[in-house]
C-alpha positions in Angstrom: -175.9 -82.9 200.6 -172.5 -82.9 202.4 -174.1 -84.2 205.6 -175.6 -87.2 203.7 -172.3 -87.8 202.0 -170.5 -88.0 205.4 -173.1 -90.4 206.7 -172.5 -92.7 203.8 -168.7 -92.4 203.6 -167.9 -92.5 207.4 -168.9 -96.2 207.9 -167.1 -97.3 204.7 -163.9 -95.4 205.8 -164.0 -97.1 209.2 -164.7 -100.5 207.7 -161.8 -100.1 205.3 -159.5 -99.1 208.2 -160.7 -102.1 210.3 -160.0 -104.5 207.4 -156.5 -102.9 206.9 -155.8 -103.4 210.6 -157.0 -107.0 210.6 -154.8 -107.7 207.5 -151.7 -106.1 209.0 -152.1 -108.0 212.3 -152.8 -111.3 210.7 -149.2 -112.6 210.5 -148.3 -111.6 214.0 -151.5 -113.1 215.5 -151.1 -116.4 213.8 -148.3 -117.5 216.1 -150.3 -116.5 219.2 -153.5 -118.1 217.9 -151.8 -121.4 217.2 -150.1 -121.4 220.6 -153.4 -120.6 222.5 -155.7 -122.6 220.3 -157.9 -121.4 217.5 -159.9 -118.8 219.3 -160.9 -115.8 217.2 -159.6 -112.4 218.2 -162.3 -109.7 218.5 -161.1 -106.5 216.8 -161.2 -103.5 219.1 -160.7 -100.0 217.9 -160.6 -96.7 219.9 -162.0 -93.5 218.5 -161.3 -90.2 220.2 -163.0 -87.1 218.7 -162.9 -83.4 219.6 -166.5 -83.4 220.8 -169.6 -85.6 220.5 -171.8 -82.5 220.4 -170.8 -82.0 216.8 -173.1 -83.9 214.4 -170.2 -84.9 212.1 -168.4 -86.7 215.0 -171.7 -88.2 216.2 -172.1 -89.6 212.7 -168.5 -90.8 212.6 -168.9 -92.6 216.0 -172.1 -94.3 214.9 -170.4 -95.4 211.7 -167.4 -96.8 213.6 -169.7 -98.7 216.0 -171.8 -100.2 213.2 -168.7 -101.2 211.1 -167.0 -102.8 214.1 -170.3 -104.7 215.0 -170.6 -106.0 211.4 -167.0 -107.3 211.7 -167.7 -108.9 215.1 -165.6 -106.3 216.8 -166.0 -103.4 219.2 -165.5 -99.7 218.9 -164.8 -97.6 222.0 -165.8 -94.0 221.3 -164.8 -91.1 223.6 -165.1 -87.3 223.4 -162.1 -85.2 224.3 -164.2 -82.1 224.7 -161.5 -80.1 222.9 -159.1 -80.8 225.9 -155.6 -81.9 224.9 -154.8 -83.5 228.3 -158.1 -85.4 228.3 -157.4 -86.7 224.8 -153.8 -87.8 225.7 -155.3 -89.7 228.7 -157.8 -91.3 226.3 -155.1 -92.5 224.0 -153.1 -93.8 227.0 -156.3 -95.7 228.1 -156.6 -97.2 224.6 -153.0 -98.4 224.9 -153.8 -100.0 228.3 -156.9 -101.6 226.8 -154.7 -103.0 224.0 -156.9 -101.8 221.2 -156.0 -102.9 217.7 -156.2 -99.5 216.2 -156.7 -95.9 217.3 -158.7 -93.4 215.2 -157.7 -90.0 216.3 -159.4 -86.6 215.6 -156.7 -84.5 217.2 -157.7 -81.5 219.2 -154.1 -80.2 218.9 -152.1 -81.7 216.0 -148.7 -80.9 217.5 -149.6 -81.4 221.2 -150.9 -85.0 220.7 -147.5 -86.1 219.2 -146.3 -87.7 222.5 -149.5 -89.8 222.8 -149.2 -90.9 219.2 -145.6 -92.0 219.8 -146.6 -94.0 222.8 -149.2 -95.8 220.8 -146.7 -96.4 218.0 -144.2 -97.8 220.5 -146.9 -100.2 221.8 -147.4 -101.4 218.2 -150.9 -99.8 217.8 -151.5 -98.0 214.5 -152.9 -94.5 214.8 -155.1 -93.2 212.0 -155.6 -89.4 212.0 -159.2 -88.5 210.9 -160.4 -85.1 209.7 -157.2 -83.4 210.8 -153.5 -84.5 210.7 -151.5 -85.3 213.8 -147.8 -85.2 214.6 -145.9 -88.1 216.2 -145.8 -90.6 213.4 -149.4 -91.5 212.5 -149.8 -94.6 210.3 -152.2 -92.8 208.0 -154.4 -89.7 207.6 
């Protein structure tokens, strides 16, 4: 029963987060859109999870990809394999790729704080999923 509930709720949660990100970025993008023409910006989210060998995270990643596709966007899903340094590098990569939002399943809630602060400084909201994370996440 719980597994079926996660499969139903995960895509809706990601969809809601994508809509929130799109709404929050709307006013700041309007100036750049009018300056560069009326081209639509493709929403891009980054999702880093503890491991993709866990069925819960597999379901979450599928939901994120499906929700992003429905909105005409893209979801980049990576597995940290429960390695903090690997997850910090993934967050830094998301910042470099200029994703619109980062969904973070922290492998170490305290240890990931520096990466969260870097994303925050870059203007990228970080949403902690399944577990909280230090560093000033936008939501949990």
